C-alpha positions in Angstrom: -9.5 33.8 145.6 -9.6 37.3 145.1 -8.1 39.6 147.6 -11.4 41.3 148.8 -12.9 37.9 149.4 -9.9 37.0 151.7 -10.4 40.3 153.6 -14.0 39.6 153.9 -13.4 35.9 155.2 -10.5 36.8 157.5 -10.4 40.0 159.3 -7.0 39.5 161.4 -3.7 37.7 161.5 -3.2 37.6 157.6 0.2 36.5 156.7 1.5 37.7 153.4 4.8 36.2 152.3 7.2 38.0 149.8 9.8 36.2 147.8 11.8 37.2 144.7 10.8 35.3 141.5 13.7 33.0 140.3 15.6 32.9 143.5 17.5 30.9 144.8 17.0 29.0 141.4 15.1 30.1 138.3 12.4 27.6 138.5 12.2 27.7 142.4 9.3 30.3 142.0 6.7 27.6 141.4 7.9 25.2 144.2 8.0 28.0 146.8 4.5 29.3 146.0 3.1 25.6 146.6 4.8 25.1 149.8 3.7 28.5 151.1 0.2 27.7 150.4 0.5 24.3 152.0 2.2 25.8 154.9 -0.6 28.3 155.5 0.3 31.5 154.1 -2.8 33.8 153.2 -1.2 35.8 150.4 1.8 34.9 148.1 3.7 38.1 147.2 6.1 37.5 144.3 8.8 40.1 143.6 9.6 41.0 139.9 13.4 41.2 140.1 14.9 44.7 139.1 18.5 45.9 138.8 17.8 49.0 141.0 15.5 48.1 143.9 16.0 51.3 145.8 13.4 50.6 148.5 15.0 47.3 149.5 17.7 46.4 151.9 20.8 44.1 151.1 19.0 40.8 151.4 16.3 41.5 148.9 18.9 43.4 146.6 21.1 40.4 146.6 18.0 38.0 145.7 17.3 40.4 142.8 20.8 40.3 141.5 20.8 36.5 141.8 17.5 36.1 140.1 18.5 38.4 137.1 21.6 36.4 136.8 19.5 33.1 136.8 17.7 34.4 133.8 14.4 35.8 135.3 12.5 38.1 133.2 8.8 39.4 133.3 7.7 37.0 130.6 9.1 34.2 132.4 7.5 35.1 135.7 4.2 35.4 134.2 4.5 31.8 132.6 5.3 30.6 136.0 2.4 32.0 137.6 0.3 30.2 135.0 2.0 27.0 136.3 1.4 28.1 140.1 -2.4 28.7 139.5 -2.7 24.8 138.5 -2.1 23.9 142.1 -2.3 27.2 144.2 -5.7 29.0 144.9 -4.8 31.7 147.6 -4.2 35.3 146.3 -0.9 36.1 144.3 0.4 39.6 144.1 3.2 40.7 142.0 5.4 43.4 143.6 8.1 45.3 141.7 9.2 48.6 140.4 7.4 50.2 137.5 10.3 50.2 135.1 10.2 46.4 134.0 6.4 46.9 133.8 6.5 50.0 131.5 9.3 48.2 129.3 7.0 45.1 129.1 4.1 47.2 128.1 1.6 48.1 130.9 -1.5 47.0 128.8 0.3 43.8 127.7 1.4 43.2 131.4 -2.0 43.7 133.0 -3.9 41.5 130.3 -1.3 38.7 130.6 -0.9 39.0 134.4 -4.7 38.7 134.9 -5.1 35.8 132.4 -2.2 34.0 134.3 -4.0 34.3 137.6 -2.6 37.3 139.4 -4.9 39.2 141.7 -3.0 42.4 142.5 0.0 44.6 142.0 2.2 46.6 144.1 4.5 49.1 142.3 5.9 51.4 144.9 7.4 54.0 142.7 4.3 54.3 140.5 3.0 58.0 141.2 -0.6 58.2 142.4 -1.6 60.9 139.8 -0.3 58.7 137.1 -2.1 55.7 138.5 -5.4 57.7 138.7 -5.0 59.4 135.2 -3.7 56.6 133.1 -3.5 53.1 134.8 -6.5 52.7 137.0 -8.8 52.1 134.3 -6.3 49.3 132.9 -6.1 47.6 136.4 -9.9 47.7 136.8 -10.5 46.3 133.2 -8.3 43.4 134.1 -9.5 42.8 137.6 -6.1 43.7 139.2 -6.2 45.5 142.7 -3.5 48.1 143.3 -1.8 48.6 146.6 -0.1 51.8 147.6 2.4 52.3 150.4 2.2 54.5 153.2 4.8 55.2 156.0 5.0 57.1 159.4 5.7 60.4 157.4 2.6 60.0 155.1 0.1 62.9 155.8 -3.2 62.0 157.0 -4.6 63.8 153.9 -2.6 61.4 151.6 -3.5 58.5 153.7 -7.3 59.1 153.2 -6.5 59.7 149.4 -4.6 56.6 149.0 -7.7 54.8 150.9 -10.1 56.3 148.5 -8.1 54.8 145.5 -7.5 51.4 146.9 -9.5 48.4 146.0 -7.9 45.6 148.3 -5.4 46.8 151.2 -3.0 49.5 152.2 0.6 48.5 152.6 1.8 50.3 156.0 5.6 50.5 155.9 6.5 50.3 159.6 9.3 52.7 159.3 11.1 55.4 157.0 13.8 52.9 156.0 14.6 50.0 153.5 13.4 46.5 153.8 15.0 44.2 156.3 14.4 42.6 159.5 14.5 44.9 162.6 14.3 44.0 166.4 11.3 45.3 167.9 9.3 48.4 167.3 9.8 51.8 168.8 7.2 53.6 170.6 6.6 56.1 167.5 6.1 53.0 165.4 3.4 51.6 167.6 1.7 55.2 167.8 1.8 55.3 164.0 0.1 51.8 163.9 -2.5 53.1 166.6 -3.2 56.2 164.5 -4.0 54.0 161.4 -6.3 51.8 163.4 -8.1 54.8 164.7 -8.5 56.4 161.2 -11.2 53.7 160.4 -10.0 53.4 156.8 -12.2 51.6 154.4 -9.4 49.2 153.4 -7.6 47.0 155.8 -3.9 47.5 156.0 -1.0 45.2 156.4 2.3 46.2 158.1 5.6 45.4 156.2 9.2 46.1 156.8 10.7 44.5 159.9 8.5 41.5 160.4 10.6 38.6 161.0 9.1 36.4 163.9 6.0 35.7 165.8 6.6 38.5 168.2 6.6 41.1 165.5 4.0 39.4 163.7 1.4 39.3 166.6 2.3 42.7 167.7 1.3 44.5 164.5 -1.7 42.1 164.2 -3.0 44.1 167.3 -3.4 47.0 165.0 -3.9 46.0 161.5 -5.2 43.0 159.5 -1.9 41.3 159.3 1.6 41.4 158.0 4.0 41.1 155.3 7.1 39.2 155.8 10.0 39.5 153.2 13.6 39.6 154.1 13.6 36.9 156.8 11.9 34.6 154.4 14.4 35.3 151.6 17.2 34.4 154.1 15.6 31.1 155.0 15.4 30.3 151.1 19.0 31.5 150.6 20.4 29.0 153.3 17.8 26.1 152.6 18.8 22.7 151.9 15.0 21.4 152.0 12.6 24.0 150.7 9.5 22.2 151.8 10.4 21.6 155.3 12.1 25.0 155.9 9.1 26.8 154.4 6.7 24.8 156.6 8.7 25.7 159.7 9.1 29.2 158.8 5.5 29.9 158.4 4.6 28.1 161.4 7.2 30.0 163.4 5.6 33.3 162.4 1.9 32.4 163.0 2.2 29.8 165.6 
C-alpha cells in the first residue's frame, strides 16, 4: 500500500514502528517485518545500519553496531525487502543516513529500493536544497516519498517549506535531543504539537523520539496523525526469546 493511500484511509492513531535491519540477528529483518504487520502496525520503518548514527541514542546506536557486525549491508537489506514483500503489504520506509546511500549510488539505490517494494525514505541528514536540486526528480521517478524531520526549534517558514516539499508525511521530532524513550511530555512540547496541528499543513505529521507506551502514543495522537516508536521496540527485540509473541504484545500495548 502506498503511503498516501494509508493516510487517506486512516486519519489518526497511525503506528509506525522502527527497527534496525540485521538486528538482533542478520536474517531477523524479514521475520520482524512480518510479525509487525500481523500485530497491527501501520508502517514498517527499517533502519539502514550506519557506523556513526549521530541523531540516535545509545539503544539504536548499539543495534547499528550489532547489525554491522552481523554483516548487514545496503545490498543485503534491499534483498530482504524483496523477501518481506512476498508476505507484507503495509508501507515500508527505509530510514538512514545519506552516506551509505551515496556510497551505494543514489540512482541505483532509488531504483532497487522501488523495485524491492520500498514506499519511502527518511534521510535526516540530507540537505533540503540538495534534495530539491538533485534528488527529488529521482525519488519521483521511482515512486519514493521523502520525509523530512522538524523539531521544536524549526522555524515556521522552514516547516512550511518542508510541507511544500513533502509527498507523504512530516516527521515531527518531539524534542531537540537524540532518540530514546522519555517519560512524558513537557508543556513546551505539547505547545509545539498544538502549533503544528493549528498550522493546517497539507501533509499529516507523525511524532517520533520519546514514544514508548500507550500513554505517550495516545497523547501525541491528540495532535498528529500518529507516532513512530523506535528505541522501546529495539529494547524488546534485544531481550526477546520469542519474537512473534513479544512483537504482538508490544504493538498491542502501544495501541491498546
